[in-house]
C-alpha positions as CSV (number, residue, x, y, z in Angstrom):
1,X,0.3,0.0,-0.1
2,X,1.7,3.5,-1.3
3,X,1.6,6.6,1.7
4,X,-0.5,7.9,0.1
5,X,-3.5,5.3,0.2
6,X,-2.4,4.0,4.0
7,X,-2.3,7.9,5.2
8,X,-6.5,8.5,3.8
9,X,-7.8,5.5,5.1
10,X,-6.1,6.7,8.6
11,X,-7.8,9.2,8.4
12,X,-11.4,7.8,7.5
13,X,-10.8,5.1,10.0
14,X,-10.3,7.8,13.3
15,X,-10.5,11.4,11.5
16,X,-7.8,12.7,11.8
17,X,-3.6,11.9,11.0
18,X,-0.4,12.9,11.6
19,X,1.6,14.0,7.9
20,X,5.0,14.9,7.3
21,X,4.5,18.7,4.5
22,X,6.0,18.4,1.6
23,X,9.8,19.0,1.5
24,X,9.8,22.3,-0.9
25,X,6.9,24.5,0.9
26,X,9.1,23.8,4.4
27,X,10.8,27.0,3.0
28,X,7.8,28.9,3.2
29,X,7.5,29.1,6.5
30,X,11.1,29.3,7.2
31,X,10.6,32.6,5.8
32,X,7.4,33.1,7.7
33,X,9.5,33.0,10.5
34,X,12.6,35.0,9.5
35,X,10.0,37.4,8.1
36,X,8.4,38.0,11.9
37,X,11.5,37.3,14.0
38,X,12.5,40.8,12.2
39,X,9.1,43.3,12.0
40,X,8.8,42.1,15.5
41,X,13.1,41.5,16.6
42,X,12.2,44.3,20.4
43,X,10.1,41.0,21.4
44,X,12.5,38.2,20.3
45,X,15.0,39.2,22.6
46,X,16.3,35.5,23.5
47,X,16.1,35.1,19.5
48,X,14.1,32.3,19.4
49,X,10.3,30.9,19.2
50,X,10.5,28.5,22.3
51,X,12.6,30.5,24.6
52,X,9.6,33.9,23.7
53,X,8.0,33.6,26.9
54,X,11.0,34.3,28.5
55,X,10.4,38.1,26.8
56,X,6.3,38.2,26.9
57,X,4.2,38.3,30.0
58,X,0.6,36.1,29.8
59,X,-0.3,40.6,29.9
60,X,0.8,41.0,26.8
61,X,0.9,37.3,25.1
62,X,-2.9,37.5,23.5
63,X,-2.2,41.2,21.9
64,X,1.6,40.3,20.3
65,X,-0.2,37.4,18.6
66,X,-2.8,39.5,17.3
67,X,-0.7,41.7,16.0
68,X,1.7,38.9,14.8
69,X,-1.2,37.2,12.7
70,X,-2.5,40.7,11.1
71,X,1.5,40.7,9.8
72,X,1.1,36.9,7.9
73,X,-2.0,37.7,7.3
74,X,-0.4,40.3,4.2
75,X,2.0,37.6,3.8
76,X,0.9,36.8,0.2
77,X,2.8,33.1,0.1
78,X,2.1,31.4,3.0
79,X,-1.6,30.1,1.9
80,X,0.2,29.3,-1.2
81,X,2.6,27.8,0.7
82,X,0.6,26.0,3.4
83,X,-1.7,24.3,0.7
84,X,1.3,23.3,-1.7
85,X,2.5,21.7,2.2
86,X,-0.5,18.7,2.5
87,X,-1.7,19.1,-0.7
88,X,-1.3,15.1,-2.0
89,X,-3.7,14.5,0.9
90,X,-5.7,17.8,0.6
91,X,-5.8,16.8,-3.5
92,X,-6.4,12.9,-2.9
93,X,-9.3,13.9,0.7
94,X,-11.3,17.3,-1.1
95,X,-11.1,16.5,-4.5
96,X,-10.6,18.9,-8.3
97,X,-12.5,21.9,-6.4
98,X,-11.3,23.0,-3.1
99,X,-11.5,26.2,-0.8
100,X,-9.3,27.8,1.8
101,X,-9.7,29.4,5.0
102,X,-9.6,33.3,4.3
103,X,-7.4,34.1,7.3
104,X,-5.2,32.2,8.9
105,X,-5.1,31.6,13.1
106,X,-2.1,31.3,15.4
107,X,-1.9,30.2,19.2
108,X,0.5,30.6,20.9
109,X,1.2,29.4,24.2
110,X,3.6,29.2,26.4
111,X,4.7,27.3,29.4
112,X,2.0,27.3,32.1
113,X,-0.4,29.5,30.9
114,X,-3.5,28.1,31.5
115,X,-5.2,30.4,29.2
116,X,-6.7,28.0,26.3
117,X,-9.4,27.3,24.3
118,X,-11.8,24.5,25.8
119,X,-12.4,20.7,24.9
120,X,-14.2,20.9,21.9
121,X,-15.5,20.2,17.9
122,X,-15.9,22.8,15.5
123,X,-19.0,21.8,14.0
124,X,-21.7,23.1,13.6
125,X,-20.3,26.3,13.2
126,X,-17.9,24.9,11.0
127,X,-19.4,22.3,8.2
128,X,-18.9,18.3,8.6
129,X,-17.1,18.6,5.4
130,X,-14.4,20.9,5.9
131,X,-10.6,19.6,7.1
132,X,-8.1,20.8,9.9
133,X,-5.0,21.5,9.3
134,X,-2.9,22.5,11.7
135,X,1.3,23.1,11.6
136,X,3.3,23.8,14.1
137,X,5.9,26.3,13.4
138,X,8.8,24.3,16.7
139,X,9.5,21.2,16.9
140,X,6.4,20.3,19.6
141,X,6.6,16.9,22.2
142,X,4.5,16.2,25.3
143,X,1.3,19.1,26.4
144,X,3.3,21.5,23.6
145,X,0.4,19.5,21.1
146,X,-2.4,18.9,21.3
147,X,-5.4,15.7,22.6
148,X,-6.9,14.1,19.6
149,X,-9.6,12.0,20.1
150,X,-10.7,8.8,17.3
151,X,-14.0,9.7,15.7
152,X,-15.5,6.4,17.8
153,X,-15.6,8.4,21.0
154,X,-17.9,11.6,19.4
155,X,-21.1,10.0,21.6
156,X,-19.0,9.5,24.5
157,X,-17.5,13.1,24.3
158,X,-20.5,14.8,24.2
159,X,-22.0,13.3,27.1
160,X,-19.4,14.8,29.4
161,X,-21.2,18.7,28.9
162,X,-23.9,17.3,30.1
163,X,-21.8,16.3,33.8
164,X,-21.3,18.4,36.4
165,X,-17.6,17.2,36.8
166,X,-15.7,19.8,36.4
167,X,-12.4,17.9,35.8
168,X,-14.2,15.3,33.4
169,X,-12.7,17.1,30.4
170,X,-9.5,16.1,31.2
171,X,-10.0,13.2,32.8
172,X,-11.3,11.9,29.7
173,X,-8.4,13.1,27.8
174,X,-6.4,11.2,29.8
175,X,-7.9,8.0,29.1
176,X,-9.4,8.5,24.9
177,X,-6.6,10.8,24.1
178,X,-4.7,10.4,21.6
179,X,-1.0,13.5,22.6
180,X,1.2,13.2,19.3
181,X,4.4,14.4,19.3
182,X,4.1,17.0,15.7
183,X,8.1,18.3,14.7
184,X,8.6,20.8,13.1
185,X,8.2,19.5,8.9
186,X,5.1,17.5,10.3
187,X,1.0,18.3,10.4
188,X,-1.7,17.2,12.2
189,X,-5.0,17.0,9.5
190,X,-8.1,16.5,11.7
191,X,-11.7,16.9,10.6
192,X,-13.6,19.6,12.3
193,X,-16.2,17.1,13.5
194,X,-13.7,15.7,16.0
195,X,-12.9,16.1,19.8
196,X,-10.1,18.1,20.3
197,X,-8.2,18.8,23.9
198,X,-5.6,21.3,24.6
199,X,-3.5,20.3,27.6
200,X,-1.5,23.2,29.5
201,X,1.5,23.6,28.6
202,X,4.3,21.7,30.9
203,X,7.3,22.3,28.8
204,X,9.6,24.8,29.4
205,X,9.4,26.3,25.1
206,X,6.8,28.7,24.2
207,X,4.5,26.6,20.7
208,X,4.0,28.3,17.9
209,X,1.1,26.4,15.4
210,X,-1.1,28.0,12.6
211,X,-4.2,26.1,12.0
212,X,-6.5,26.9,9.1
213,X,-9.4,25.3,6.8
214,X,-9.9,23.2,3.7
215,X,-13.1,22.1,2.7
216,X,-13.9,21.5,-1.6
217,X,-16.8,23.7,-2.7
218,X,-19.2,21.9,-3.4
219,X,-19.8,19.7,0.2
220,X,-22.1,22.1,2.1
221,X,-21.6,24.1,4.2
222,X,-22.1,24.9,8.1
223,X,-22.1,28.0,9.2
224,X,-19.6,29.8,7.6
225,X,-20.5,31.1,3.7
226,X,-17.7,31.2,0.7
227,X,-18.1,34.4,0.4
228,X,-17.3,35.6,3.9
229,X,-15.0,33.1,5.8
230,X,-13.9,30.9,2.4
231,X,-11.9,31.9,-1.1
232,X,-10.5,29.7,-4.0
233,X,-7.4,28.2,-3.9
234,X,-7.8,25.7,-6.5
235,X,-10.9,25.2,-9.0
236,X,-11.0,22.2,-12.1
237,X,-11.6,23.3,-15.5
238,X,-15.2,21.5,-15.8
239,X,-16.1,24.1,-13.1
240,X,-14.1,27.4,-15.1
241,X,-15.7,25.6,-18.4
242,X,-19.6,26.1,-16.6
243,X,-18.6,30.0,-15.5
């Protein structure tokens, strides 16, 4: 069985998969990191993404993150780079007509920062036909990573929201979650309908990651429509002909 087929079959079973980025795409992410360092050089006292927390306080981090996101989304090359980095898997999974989220998101999670998204899945706000691509900009290990949950646990996960034990989500994550180490140059691709959980980062390094959504142009939409939230990144010759 070839590698791509193995990856798509793994995704079909669980709803998520770890993949290696295309080698020729790493130049886009290295360029982004270089440009961020140049633009925000006064914030990189240690000159390291992993040690960013040594220069920034918890009170500053969200304002800085928003400014970096605004800067990043002005870099015209990065969407193309993200698509190219996972193109074989996306093309095999979504077909020839693909749309991409307009705004790339970035998460910066410093050690011991308790402010993080709760245990959740992206549907129904997002369509369950969307794929989320999660790309770290640093090597992520242990609690720098996300708990991913096999789709077979969705019913159990949904039942948690009726519970009252305040630690129920953490206990569920420890029992059923897959905490996958992901290096720079790798990515997690998961269904918007899959639950995921971000633990408190207990390592000594700051996690930097990008996330963005893709879907087929013609599959059903959630609350996010093509005009407001998506743009076309690839269309088939048939779509071109019909339009």
